[in-house]
BALOBA-1460 file (C-alpha; in Angstrom, 3 decimals):
// residues 381
<rec num="1" residu="m" x="106.792" y="126.743" z="34.635"/>
<rec num="2" residu="f" x="110.480" y="126.669" z="33.770"/>
<rec num="3" residu="p" x="112.904" y="125.937" z="36.609"/>
<rec num="4" residu="i" x="115.221" y="128.756" z="37.683"/>
<rec num="5" residu="s" x="118.723" y="128.522" z="39.044"/>
<rec num="6" residu="q" x="118.471" y="131.595" z="41.293"/>
<rec num="7" residu="y" x="115.869" y="133.914" z="42.758"/>
<rec num="8" residu="s" x="116.362" y="137.458" z="44.023"/>
<rec num="9" residu="i" x="115.593" y="139.384" z="47.220"/>
<rec num="10" residu="p" x="115.875" y="143.187" z="47.639"/>
<rec num="11" residu="a" x="118.753" y="143.987" z="49.976"/>
<rec num="12" residu="a" x="121.278" y="146.649" z="50.875"/>
<rec num="13" residu="v" x="124.880" y="146.462" z="52.032"/>
<rec num="14" residu="y" x="125.853" y="148.880" z="54.792"/>
<rec num="15" residu="r" x="128.953" y="149.534" z="56.793"/>
<rec num="16" residu="g" x="128.228" y="150.519" z="60.380"/>
<rec num="17" residu="g" x="131.194" y="151.313" z="62.619"/>
<rec num="18" residu="t" x="133.812" y="148.668" z="61.897"/>
<rec num="19" residu="s" x="131.252" y="146.075" z="60.770"/>
<rec num="20" residu="r" x="129.549" y="145.397" z="57.454"/>
<rec num="21" residu="g" x="126.412" y="143.453" z="56.695"/>
<rec num="22" residu="l" x="123.328" y="142.757" z="54.640"/>
<rec num="23" residu="l" x="120.188" y="144.723" z="55.540"/>
<rec num="24" residu="f" x="116.689" y="143.583" z="54.626"/>
<rec num="25" residu="h" x="113.189" y="144.902" z="55.040"/>
<rec num="26" residu="d" x="111.218" y="142.256" z="56.899"/>
<rec num="27" residu="k" x="108.420" y="142.613" z="54.325"/>
<rec num="28" residu="d" x="110.782" y="141.543" z="51.523"/>
<rec num="29" residu="l" x="111.708" y="138.244" z="53.151"/>
<rec num="30" residu="p" x="109.663" y="135.057" z="52.774"/>
<rec num="31" residu="e" x="107.754" y="133.736" z="55.761"/>
<rec num="32" residu="g" x="109.335" y="130.960" z="57.757"/>
<rec num="33" residu="k" x="112.608" y="130.908" z="59.664"/>
<rec num="34" residu="e" x="114.078" y="128.092" z="57.589"/>
<rec num="35" residu="r" x="113.683" y="129.949" z="54.272"/>
<rec num="36" residu="q" x="115.084" y="133.118" z="55.800"/>
<rec num="37" residu="r" x="117.981" y="131.128" z="57.215"/>
<rec num="38" residu="e" x="118.812" y="129.822" z="53.733"/>
<rec num="39" residu="i" x="118.878" y="133.382" z="52.386"/>
<rec num="40" residu="f" x="121.194" y="134.612" z="55.142"/>
<rec num="41" residu="l" x="123.578" y="131.660" z="54.796"/>
<rec num="42" residu="a" x="123.801" y="131.981" z="51.012"/>
<rec num="43" residu="g" x="123.871" y="135.785" z="50.952"/>
<rec num="44" residu="i" x="126.923" y="135.943" z="53.213"/>
<rec num="45" residu="d" x="128.210" y="132.479" z="52.130"/>
<rec num="46" residu="a" x="128.569" y="130.785" z="55.487"/>
<rec num="47" residu="y" x="129.562" y="127.566" z="53.702"/>
<rec num="48" residu="n" x="133.090" y="128.613" z="52.690"/>
<rec num="49" residu="p" x="135.709" y="129.958" z="55.141"/>
<rec num="50" residu="s" x="136.659" y="132.601" z="52.545"/>
<rec num="51" residu="q" x="132.972" y="133.446" z="51.912"/>
<rec num="52" residu="i" x="133.987" y="133.879" z="48.289"/>
<rec num="53" residu="n" x="130.531" y="132.835" z="47.057"/>
<rec num="54" residu="g" x="128.690" y="135.587" z="48.924"/>
<rec num="55" residu="l" x="129.069" y="139.036" z="50.424"/>
<rec num="56" residu="g" x="130.988" y="138.176" z="53.581"/>
<rec num="57" residu="s" x="134.772" y="138.354" z="53.619"/>
<rec num="58" residu="g" x="135.822" y="135.640" z="56.026"/>
<rec num="59" residu="t" x="135.672" y="137.706" z="59.237"/>
<rec num="60" residu="s" x="133.168" y="137.865" z="62.102"/>
<rec num="61" residu="h" x="132.671" y="141.622" z="61.649"/>
<rec num="62" residu="t" x="131.585" y="141.210" z="58.013"/>
<rec num="63" residu="s" x="129.392" y="138.123" z="58.487"/>
<rec num="64" residu="k" x="126.294" y="139.923" z="59.685"/>
<rec num="65" residu="v" x="122.642" y="140.473" z="58.773"/>
<rec num="66" residu="m" x="120.064" y="143.004" z="59.976"/>
<rec num="67" residu="v" x="116.315" y="142.728" z="59.388"/>
<rec num="68" residu="i" x="114.331" y="145.944" z="59.848"/>
<rec num="69" residu="a" x="110.605" y="145.756" z="60.612"/>
<rec num="70" residu="p" x="107.742" y="148.103" z="61.583"/>
<rec num="71" residu="p" x="107.745" y="149.097" z="65.285"/>
<rec num="72" residu="t" x="105.953" y="146.967" z="67.848"/>
<rec num="73" residu="v" x="106.684" y="148.997" z="70.999"/>
<rec num="74" residu="d" x="105.698" y="152.520" z="71.994"/>
<rec num="75" residu="g" x="108.263" y="155.161" z="71.120"/>
<rec num="76" residu="a" x="110.067" y="153.132" z="68.476"/>
<rec num="77" residu="d" x="110.385" y="154.147" z="64.831"/>
<rec num="78" residu="v" x="111.477" y="150.644" z="63.794"/>
<rec num="79" residu="d" x="112.191" y="147.189" z="65.203"/>
<rec num="80" residu="y" x="115.259" y="145.266" z="64.111"/>
<rec num="81" residu="t" x="116.839" y="141.859" z="64.560"/>
<rec num="82" residu="f" x="120.538" y="141.075" z="64.218"/>
<rec num="83" residu="y" x="121.982" y="137.779" z="62.978"/>
<rec num="84" residu="q" x="125.614" y="136.645" z="63.278"/>
<rec num="85" residu="i" x="126.431" y="134.358" z="60.352"/>
<rec num="86" residu="g" x="128.961" y="131.539" z="60.491"/>
<rec num="87" residu="i" x="132.297" y="131.406" z="58.715"/>
<rec num="88" residu="g" x="132.781" y="128.005" z="57.125"/>
<rec num="89" residu="e" x="129.881" y="126.652" z="59.195"/>
<rec num="90" residu="e" x="126.106" y="126.875" z="58.866"/>
<rec num="91" residu="v" x="125.413" y="129.221" z="61.787"/>
<rec num="92" residu="v" x="122.646" y="131.819" z="61.972"/>
<rec num="93" residu="d" x="122.781" y="133.164" z="65.528"/>
<rec num="94" residu="d" x="120.285" y="135.735" z="66.803"/>
<rec num="95" residu="e" x="121.091" y="135.391" z="70.511"/>
<rec num="96" residu="g" x="123.202" y="138.556" z="70.739"/>
<rec num="97" residu="t" x="123.439" y="141.866" z="68.937"/>
<rec num="98" residu="c" x="126.054" y="144.038" z="67.218"/>
<rec num="99" residu="g" x="127.128" y="147.354" z="68.666"/>
<rec num="100" residu="n" x="128.786" y="148.551" z="65.479"/>
<rec num="101" residu="l" x="126.306" y="147.593" z="62.786"/>
<rec num="102" residu="m" x="123.398" y="148.987" z="64.819"/>
<rec num="103" residu="s" x="124.472" y="152.438" z="63.598"/>
<rec num="104" residu="s" x="123.555" y="151.261" z="60.081"/>
<rec num="105" residu="v" x="119.973" y="150.755" z="61.281"/>
<rec num="106" residu="g" x="119.792" y="154.501" z="61.914"/>
<rec num="107" residu="a" x="121.211" y="155.329" z="58.495"/>
<rec num="108" residu="f" x="118.992" y="152.742" z="56.773"/>
<rec num="109" residu="s" x="115.877" y="154.077" z="58.510"/>
<rec num="110" residu="v" x="116.621" y="157.554" z="57.205"/>
<rec num="111" residu="d" x="117.615" y="156.420" z="53.707"/>
<rec num="112" residu="e" x="114.490" y="154.257" z="53.365"/>
<rec num="113" residu="g" x="112.121" y="156.952" z="54.626"/>
<rec num="114" residu="l" x="111.154" y="155.031" z="57.771"/>
<rec num="115" residu="v" x="111.527" y="158.224" z="59.815"/>
<rec num="116" residu="k" x="110.311" y="161.665" z="58.801"/>
<rec num="117" residu="t" x="112.898" y="164.252" z="57.785"/>
<rec num="118" residu="n" x="112.747" y="167.773" z="56.445"/>
<rec num="119" residu="s" x="115.124" y="169.140" z="53.834"/>
<rec num="120" residu="s" x="116.383" y="171.646" z="56.406"/>
<rec num="121" residu="d" x="117.162" y="169.038" z="59.085"/>
<rec num="122" residu="e" x="120.796" y="168.580" z="60.092"/>
<rec num="123" residu="f" x="120.047" y="165.689" z="62.456"/>
<rec num="124" residu="v" x="117.173" y="163.289" z="63.057"/>
<rec num="125" residu="t" x="116.639" y="161.031" z="66.066"/>
<rec num="126" residu="v" x="115.911" y="157.386" z="65.271"/>
<rec num="127" residu="s" x="114.509" y="155.177" z="68.045"/>
<rec num="128" residu="a" x="114.976" y="151.498" z="67.251"/>
<rec num="129" residu="f" x="113.838" y="148.545" z="69.344"/>
<rec num="130" residu="n" x="116.349" y="145.707" z="69.252"/>
<rec num="131" residu="r" x="114.459" y="142.414" z="69.405"/>
<rec num="132" residu="n" x="117.584" y="140.387" z="70.258"/>
<rec num="133" residu="i" x="118.094" y="141.996" z="73.650"/>
<rec num="134" residu="g" x="114.755" y="143.752" z="74.158"/>
<rec num="135" residu="k" x="116.343" y="147.190" z="74.471"/>
<rec num="136" residu="m" x="115.691" y="150.587" z="72.932"/>
<rec num="137" residu="i" x="118.475" y="152.158" z="70.875"/>
<rec num="138" residu="r" x="118.504" y="155.924" z="70.372"/>
<rec num="139" residu="m" x="120.527" y="157.264" z="67.441"/>
<rec num="140" residu="e" x="121.190" y="160.848" z="66.415"/>
<rec num="141" residu="v" x="121.776" y="160.570" z="62.670"/>
<rec num="142" residu="p" x="123.214" y="163.484" z="60.647"/>
<rec num="143" residu="v" x="121.255" y="164.102" z="57.452"/>
<rec num="144" residu="v" x="121.654" y="166.052" z="54.228"/>
<rec num="145" residu="n" x="118.822" y="166.519" z="51.731"/>
<rec num="146" residu="g" x="116.734" y="164.014" z="53.656"/>
<rec num="147" residu="k" x="119.317" y="161.199" z="53.502"/>
<rec num="148" residu="a" x="121.840" y="159.929" z="56.035"/>
<rec num="149" residu="k" x="124.991" y="162.005" z="55.784"/>
<rec num="150" residu="v" x="128.200" y="160.116" z="55.010"/>
<rec num="151" residu="s" x="131.006" y="162.683" z="54.770"/>
<rec num="152" residu="g" x="132.232" y="164.399" z="57.908"/>
<rec num="153" residu="g" x="135.151" y="165.041" z="60.200"/>
<rec num="154" residu="y" x="134.712" y="162.254" z="62.751"/>
<rec num="155" residu="d" x="137.797" y="160.020" z="62.882"/>
<rec num="156" residu="m" x="136.823" y="156.521" z="64.020"/>
<rec num="157" residu="p" x="139.500" y="153.929" z="64.881"/>
<rec num="158" residu="g" x="139.465" y="151.060" z="62.400"/>
<rec num="159" residu="l" x="138.768" y="153.287" z="59.380"/>
<rec num="160" residu="v" x="141.179" y="155.371" z="57.344"/>
<rec num="161" residu="k" x="138.777" y="158.100" z="56.195"/>
<rec num="162" residu="t" x="136.639" y="160.276" z="58.426"/>
<rec num="163" residu="g" x="132.854" y="160.309" z="58.292"/>
<rec num="164" residu="a" x="129.687" y="161.861" z="59.667"/>
<rec num="165" residu="k" x="129.268" y="161.060" z="63.365"/>
<rec num="166" residu="i" x="126.219" y="159.067" z="64.500"/>
<rec num="167" residu="k" x="125.603" y="159.273" z="68.227"/>
<rec num="168" residu="v" x="124.334" y="155.902" z="69.501"/>
<rec num="169" residu="d" x="122.904" y="155.356" z="72.996"/>
<rec num="170" residu="i" x="121.539" y="152.100" z="74.445"/>
<rec num="171" residu="l" x="119.065" y="152.744" z="77.244"/>
<rec num="172" residu="s" x="118.956" y="150.520" z="80.350"/>
<rec num="173" residu="p" x="121.365" y="148.077" z="78.659"/>
<rec num="174" residu="g" x="121.783" y="145.532" z="81.463"/>
<rec num="175" residu="g" x="120.277" y="142.062" z="81.743"/>
<rec num="176" residu="g" x="119.136" y="141.569" z="78.163"/>
<rec num="177" residu="k" x="119.848" y="137.823" z="78.200"/>
<rec num="178" residu="t" x="119.978" y="136.797" z="81.873"/>
<rec num="179" residu="r" x="117.697" y="139.503" z="83.356"/>
<rec num="180" residu="h" x="120.583" y="140.667" z="85.552"/>
<rec num="181" residu="t" x="123.541" y="142.919" z="84.774"/>
<rec num="182" residu="l" x="125.761" y="140.813" z="87.053"/>
<rec num="183" residu="p" x="124.041" y="137.411" z="87.241"/>
<rec num="184" residu="l" x="127.013" y="135.843" z="89.047"/>
<rec num="185" residu="g" x="127.946" y="138.869" z="91.129"/>
<rec num="186" residu="s" x="130.730" y="141.298" z="90.333"/>
<rec num="187" residu="s" x="133.344" y="138.532" z="90.095"/>
<rec num="188" residu="g" x="133.880" y="134.863" z="90.899"/>
<rec num="189" residu="l" x="136.095" y="131.877" z="90.211"/>
<rec num="190" residu="v" x="135.955" y="129.513" z="87.251"/>
<rec num="191" residu="s" x="137.873" y="126.249" z="87.147"/>
<rec num="192" residu="t" x="139.311" y="124.539" z="84.059"/>
<rec num="193" residu="e" x="141.637" y="121.571" z="83.689"/>
<rec num="194" residu="v" x="144.544" y="124.052" z="83.724"/>
<rec num="195" residu="k" x="143.823" y="126.346" z="86.708"/>
<rec num="196" residu="i" x="141.278" y="128.433" z="88.604"/>
<rec num="197" residu="y" x="140.653" y="131.926" z="87.197"/>
<rec num="198" residu="p" x="139.023" y="134.998" z="88.722"/>
<rec num="199" residu="a" x="136.458" y="136.158" z="86.146"/>
<rec num="200" residu="s" x="133.463" y="138.434" z="85.701"/>
<rec num="201" residu="f" x="130.312" y="137.644" z="83.738"/>
<rec num="202" residu="v" x="128.614" y="140.894" z="82.711"/>
<rec num="203" residu="d" x="125.332" y="141.017" z="80.785"/>
<rec num="204" residu="i" x="125.286" y="144.464" z="79.167"/>
<rec num="205" residu="v" x="124.165" y="144.684" z="75.503"/>
<rec num="206" residu="n" x="125.839" y="141.317" z="74.811"/>
<rec num="207" residu="p" x="126.988" y="139.077" z="77.686"/>
<rec num="208" residu="f" x="130.773" y="139.060" z="78.130"/>
<rec num="209" residu="v" x="133.265" y="137.177" z="80.257"/>
<rec num="210" residu="f" x="136.291" y="139.185" z="81.410"/>
<rec num="211" residu="v" x="139.578" y="137.674" z="82.611"/>
<rec num="212" residu="a" x="142.834" y="139.450" z="83.423"/>
<rec num="213" residu="a" x="145.497" y="139.009" z="80.726"/>
<rec num="214" residu="s" x="148.087" y="138.368" z="83.450"/>
<rec num="215" residu="e" x="146.310" y="135.095" z="84.309"/>
<rec num="216" residu="f" x="147.702" y="133.750" z="81.021"/>
<rec num="217" residu="g" x="151.153" y="135.265" z="81.406"/>
<rec num="218" residu="l" x="150.284" y="138.067" z="78.979"/>
<rec num="219" residu="k" x="150.674" y="141.825" z="79.120"/>
<rec num="220" residu="g" x="147.442" y="142.245" z="77.214"/>
<rec num="221" residu="s" x="149.007" y="144.430" z="74.539"/>
<rec num="222" residu="e" x="150.536" y="141.704" z="72.369"/>
<rec num="223" residu="l" x="149.751" y="141.949" z="68.667"/>
<rec num="224" residu="n" x="146.876" y="139.809" z="67.453"/>
<rec num="225" residu="s" x="149.264" y="138.174" z="65.003"/>
<rec num="226" residu="e" x="151.257" y="136.881" z="67.984"/>
<rec num="227" residu="l" x="148.209" y="135.361" z="69.655"/>
<rec num="228" residu="a" x="146.237" y="134.134" z="66.649"/>
<rec num="229" residu="t" x="148.168" y="130.856" z="66.402"/>
<rec num="230" residu="d" x="148.216" y="130.167" z="70.151"/>
<rec num="231" residu="e" x="145.784" y="127.267" z="70.054"/>
<rec num="232" residu="k" x="146.227" y="126.471" z="73.762"/>
<rec num="233" residu="l" x="145.259" y="130.032" z="74.720"/>
<rec num="234" residu="l" x="142.219" y="130.036" z="72.443"/>
<rec num="235" residu="a" x="141.130" y="126.639" z="73.760"/>
<rec num="236" residu="e" x="141.470" y="127.792" z="77.365"/>
<rec num="237" residu="l" x="139.501" y="130.967" z="76.690"/>
<rec num="238" residu="e" x="136.783" y="128.875" z="75.051"/>
<rec num="239" residu="s" x="136.678" y="126.570" z="78.056"/>
<rec num="240" residu="i" x="136.255" y="129.557" z="80.408"/>
<rec num="241" residu="r" x="133.582" y="131.070" z="78.156"/>
<rec num="242" residu="v" x="131.562" y="127.851" z="78.087"/>
<rec num="243" residu="k" x="131.806" y="127.257" z="81.843"/>
<rec num="244" residu="m" x="130.756" y="130.815" z="82.686"/>
<rec num="245" residu="a" x="127.838" y="130.613" z="80.258"/>
<rec num="246" residu="l" x="126.615" y="127.480" z="82.031"/>
<rec num="247" residu="e" x="127.020" y="129.049" z="85.479"/>
<rec num="248" residu="a" x="125.040" y="132.101" z="84.335"/>
<rec num="249" residu="g" x="122.224" y="129.831" z="83.177"/>
<rec num="250" residu="m" x="122.445" y="130.787" z="79.525"/>
<rec num="251" residu="y" x="122.677" y="127.169" z="78.373"/>
<rec num="252" residu="s" x="121.877" y="123.804" z="79.874"/>
<rec num="253" residu="s" x="124.803" y="121.763" z="78.511"/>
<rec num="254" residu="v" x="128.386" y="122.111" z="77.337"/>
<rec num="255" residu="a" x="127.368" y="121.064" z="73.826"/>
<rec num="256" residu="e" x="124.667" y="123.733" z="73.697"/>
<rec num="257" residu="a" x="127.098" y="126.441" z="74.843"/>
<rec num="258" residu="k" x="129.746" y="125.340" z="72.334"/>
<rec num="259" residu="n" x="127.176" y="125.433" z="69.550"/>
<rec num="260" residu="a" x="126.421" y="129.087" z="70.371"/>
<rec num="261" residu="p" x="129.792" y="130.770" z="69.764"/>
<rec num="262" residu="a" x="128.373" y="134.284" z="69.317"/>
<rec num="263" residu="i" x="127.502" y="134.842" z="72.997"/>
<rec num="264" residu="p" x="128.732" y="135.140" z="75.588"/>
<rec num="265" residu="k" x="131.927" y="136.541" z="74.194"/>
<rec num="266" residu="i" x="135.176" y="136.607" z="76.150"/>
<rec num="267" residu="a" x="137.894" y="139.242" z="76.519"/>
<rec num="268" residu="i" x="141.210" y="139.625" z="78.301"/>
<rec num="269" residu="v" x="141.824" y="142.947" z="80.039"/>
<rec num="270" residu="a" x="144.892" y="144.692" z="81.395"/>
<rec num="271" residu="e" x="146.080" y="147.897" z="83.014"/>
<rec num="272" residu="p" x="146.779" y="151.049" z="80.978"/>
<rec num="273" residu="q" x="150.166" y="150.690" z="79.253"/>
<rec num="274" residu="d" x="152.179" y="151.849" z="76.292"/>
<rec num="275" residu="y" x="151.581" y="149.637" z="73.268"/>
<rec num="276" residu="v" x="151.726" y="149.596" z="69.481"/>
<rec num="277" residu="t" x="148.597" y="149.066" z="67.378"/>
<rec num="278" residu="s" x="148.406" y="146.615" z="64.481"/>
<rec num="279" residu="a" x="149.034" y="149.575" z="62.159"/>
<rec num="280" residu="g" x="152.205" y="150.581" z="64.043"/>
<rec num="281" residu="k" x="150.787" y="153.563" z="65.954"/>
<rec num="282" residu="m" x="152.069" y="154.141" z="69.489"/>
<rec num="283" residu="i" x="149.417" y="154.400" z="72.210"/>
<rec num="284" residu="k" x="150.542" y="155.886" z="75.534"/>
<rec num="285" residu="a" x="149.346" y="154.560" z="78.880"/>
<rec num="286" residu="q" x="147.930" y="157.944" z="79.878"/>
<rec num="287" residu="e" x="145.663" y="157.927" z="76.812"/>
<rec num="288" residu="v" x="143.593" y="154.922" z="77.924"/>
<rec num="289" residu="d" x="141.736" y="153.702" z="81.001"/>
<rec num="290" residu="i" x="142.032" y="149.996" z="80.201"/>
<rec num="291" residu="v" x="143.573" y="147.756" z="77.505"/>
<rec num="292" residu="a" x="141.632" y="144.812" z="76.117"/>
<rec num="293" residu="k" x="141.398" y="142.126" z="73.437"/>
<rec num="294" residu="m" x="138.334" y="140.021" z="72.672"/>
<rec num="295" residu="v" x="137.629" y="136.728" z="70.981"/>
<rec num="296" residu="s" x="134.767" y="136.508" z="68.493"/>
<rec num="297" residu="m" x="133.710" y="133.281" z="66.759"/>
<rec num="298" residu="h" x="136.889" y="131.531" z="68.020"/>
<rec num="299" residu="k" x="139.263" y="134.225" z="66.698"/>
<rec num="300" residu="f" x="140.832" y="137.343" z="68.193"/>
<rec num="301" residu="h" x="138.828" y="140.303" z="66.954"/>
<rec num="302" residu="r" x="140.640" y="142.724" z="64.647"/>
<rec num="303" residu="t" x="139.471" y="145.692" z="66.738"/>
<rec num="304" residu="f" x="136.823" y="145.232" z="69.450"/>
<rec num="305" residu="a" x="133.135" y="144.573" z="68.846"/>
<rec num="306" residu="g" x="130.893" y="147.565" z="69.466"/>
<rec num="307" residu="s" x="128.726" y="145.546" z="71.860"/>
<rec num="308" residu="g" x="131.904" y="144.661" z="73.735"/>
<rec num="309" residu="l" x="132.975" y="148.290" z="73.946"/>
<rec num="310" residu="y" x="129.640" y="149.155" z="75.562"/>
<rec num="311" residu="n" x="129.917" y="146.240" z="77.962"/>
<rec num="312" residu="l" x="133.542" y="146.791" z="78.911"/>
<rec num="313" residu="a" x="133.156" y="150.535" z="79.455"/>
<rec num="314" residu="a" x="130.231" y="149.961" z="81.813"/>
<rec num="315" residu="s" x="132.064" y="147.110" z="83.560"/>
<rec num="316" residu="v" x="134.980" y="149.428" z="84.234"/>
<rec num="317" residu="l" x="132.669" y="151.508" z="86.441"/>
<rec num="318" residu="l" x="130.850" y="148.623" z="88.183"/>
<rec num="319" residu="k" x="132.631" y="148.056" z="91.479"/>
<rec num="320" residu="g" x="134.300" y="144.709" z="92.040"/>
<rec num="321" residu="t" x="134.410" y="143.491" z="88.445"/>
<rec num="322" residu="i" x="137.684" y="142.374" z="86.876"/>
<rec num="323" residu="p" x="137.755" y="145.441" z="84.539"/>
<rec num="324" residu="n" x="137.025" y="147.747" z="87.500"/>
<rec num="325" residu="q" x="140.201" y="146.524" z="89.217"/>
<rec num="326" residu="f" x="142.279" y="148.236" z="86.529"/>
<rec num="327" residu="f" x="140.413" y="151.569" z="86.688"/>
<rec num="328" residu="n" x="142.169" y="154.266" z="88.698"/>
<rec num="329" residu="k" x="140.480" y="157.454" z="87.480"/>
<rec num="330" residu="k" x="138.556" y="159.418" z="90.078"/>
<rec num="331" residu="d" x="134.843" y="160.026" z="89.675"/>
<rec num="332" residu="h" x="134.132" y="163.022" z="87.423"/>
<rec num="333" residu="g" x="130.352" y="163.054" z="87.583"/>
<rec num="334" residu="k" x="127.503" y="160.723" z="86.729"/>
<rec num="335" residu="e" x="128.350" y="160.429" z="83.024"/>
<rec num="336" residu="q" x="131.907" y="159.416" z="82.273"/>
<rec num="337" residu="l" x="133.946" y="158.855" z="79.133"/>
<rec num="338" residu="i" x="135.839" y="155.554" z="79.271"/>
<rec num="339" residu="r" x="138.830" y="155.196" z="76.939"/>
<rec num="340" residu="i" x="139.422" y="151.616" z="75.802"/>
<rec num="341" residu="g" x="142.714" y="150.674" z="74.184"/>
<rec num="342" residu="h" x="142.169" y="147.922" z="71.614"/>
<rec num="343" residu="p" x="144.314" y="146.401" z="68.824"/>
<rec num="344" residu="e" x="143.660" y="149.226" z="66.352"/>
<rec num="345" residu="g" x="143.491" y="152.268" z="68.608"/>
<rec num="346" residu="i" x="141.294" y="153.917" z="71.226"/>
<rec num="347" residu="a" x="137.506" y="153.850" z="71.533"/>
<rec num="348" residu="e" x="135.727" y="156.338" z="73.765"/>
<rec num="349" residu="v" x="132.439" y="155.204" z="75.314"/>
<rec num="350" residu="r" x="129.953" y="157.289" z="77.296"/>
<rec num="351" residu="v" x="128.629" y="155.592" z="80.432"/>
<rec num="352" residu="a" x="126.166" y="156.703" z="83.095"/>
<rec num="353" residu="l" x="125.374" y="154.582" z="86.135"/>
<rec num="354" residu="t" x="122.113" y="154.704" z="88.043"/>
<rec num="355" residu="d" x="121.997" y="157.035" z="91.039"/>
<rec num="356" residu="d" x="122.954" y="154.266" z="93.463"/>
<rec num="357" residu="g" x="125.816" y="153.088" z="91.216"/>
<rec num="358" residu="s" x="124.573" y="149.507" z="91.142"/>
<rec num="359" residu="d" x="123.477" y="149.390" z="87.495"/>
<rec num="360" residu="v" x="123.866" y="151.149" z="84.156"/>
<rec num="361" residu="e" x="121.501" y="153.906" z="83.006"/>
<rec num="362" residu="f" x="122.883" y="154.110" z="79.477"/>
<rec num="363" residu="v" x="125.957" y="153.465" z="77.374"/>
<rec num="364" residu="g" x="126.824" y="155.489" z="74.299"/>
<rec num="365" residu="l" x="129.274" y="155.298" z="71.439"/>
<rec num="366" residu="d" x="129.956" y="157.461" z="68.396"/>
<rec num="367" residu="r" x="130.052" y="155.617" z="65.072"/>
<rec num="368" residu="t" x="129.870" y="156.339" z="61.342"/>
<rec num="369" residu="a" x="127.879" y="154.446" z="58.720"/>
<rec num="370" residu="r" x="127.180" y="154.446" z="55.003"/>
<rec num="371" residu="r" x="125.190" y="152.613" z="52.368"/>
<rec num="372" residu="i" x="127.559" y="150.758" z="50.056"/>
<rec num="373" residu="m" x="125.014" y="149.334" z="47.637"/>
<rec num="374" residu="k" x="121.336" y="148.564" z="47.206"/>
<rec num="375" residu="g" x="119.803" y="146.116" z="44.774"/>
<rec num="376" residu="d" x="118.873" y="142.480" z="44.247"/>
<rec num="377" residu="l" x="120.609" y="139.726" z="46.166"/>
<rec num="378" residu="y" x="120.608" y="136.459" z="44.227"/>
<rec num="379" residu="i" x="120.139" y="133.185" z="46.081"/>
<rec num="380" residu="p" x="120.732" y="129.769" z="44.459"/>
<rec num="381" residu="e" x="117.492" y="127.801" z="44.163"/>
C-alpha cells in the first residue's frame, strides 16, 4: 500500500448565531477519542494562533466542533456533543457547551434528514439532547422545501444581514455541571492577592462567574479595544475564575482549573447605561436591563457567548445574585424578556422561573443559522 499524505472525513461548516464551526456525523468519525481529537485539532488548526492551516479564524467563536449522533434519550431526535478547540494550543474541551452554535444542530438535523419534514411545512421542531450538560434543547426551525430556511427578516446583533429566525429553548437548564444552579449560594466573596470581590457563581447552561465592573474601576461599557491590552485586568479576572471554580468543586487543583479555560467563564456586569457599540451605534440606557462583557479563552469576547446570554438573563431574575442587583424592572409575569447590552448591541433572552422563583424552568434565545459548505475535510496523516 502506498503511503498517503492526507485522509478525508465528511464534514460540514455551519454558522449558528454568532459562532461558526465544523459539524460531523458521529458515524463518519473513527473510533477512539485520540483519533477524533487529532481530527478536531487539525480541522480547526489549533496549532497556530491564526488558524491559517485549518477552518478556524483565530477567535473563540470560530474554533468550535459539533458531533451529531443518533438519540439515546426518550423524546430526542438527535444527541450532540460540543467541543471548544484551542487557539495556538492543543485544547479539545467538551466540558461546556455553546449557546450560539447549538442553533446549527437544528438546521443540520433538518438538512441531513434526521427529522421528518413535509414539503408543506413552514416550521419543524427539533429536540436535541446535549451530552455536555445533559439537557434537552428544543428548537423551532423554519423550513422551505424540506430544508432549513436561511433567508428571513430576523435581525440578529453581530450579523449584518437578516436571516430566518430559529427559536431555541433550553429546558431545566440549571446545574448541568455542579448539579446545582447556585452551588455557592446567590453570591459570596472571593479573595485574590489584590482584593476581596463579591461574586456569583451560576451554573446555567455553562457555569459563569459574575463580578460587578465597578469592582475594577470600570463603567462596564468600555470598548473591547480599550480592555484587550489590560493584562492586569485579564490576569485578575482569571484568578477570580479559577478560585470560584475550585470553590464550586469543578476542579481539584489550580493547575486543573487553569488547564480548562472554556468553563467556567467569567463576565463583568454593570447597570443600564448609554454606551457605544464596537460598530459605533448608540445604545440608550432605557433599551437594556443590564450591560455586560465576558472573557472567553483568555480574551474579551467580541459579542457575548450564547451560553452566557442564557446564563446572565436567568441570573438577572435570581434574587441575590450580582446581576440581579442591577435589575430594576418590575415583575411582568412568569416569562420575562431580559435585554442584555453587550459590545455589539442588544440580545433579548426569554426566561421563566419555576413557580417558587428559586430555579429556572427554561431559557430561550432567537438565533439564525446556515450551512456554509459541505464536503470532505482533509487531515494530514
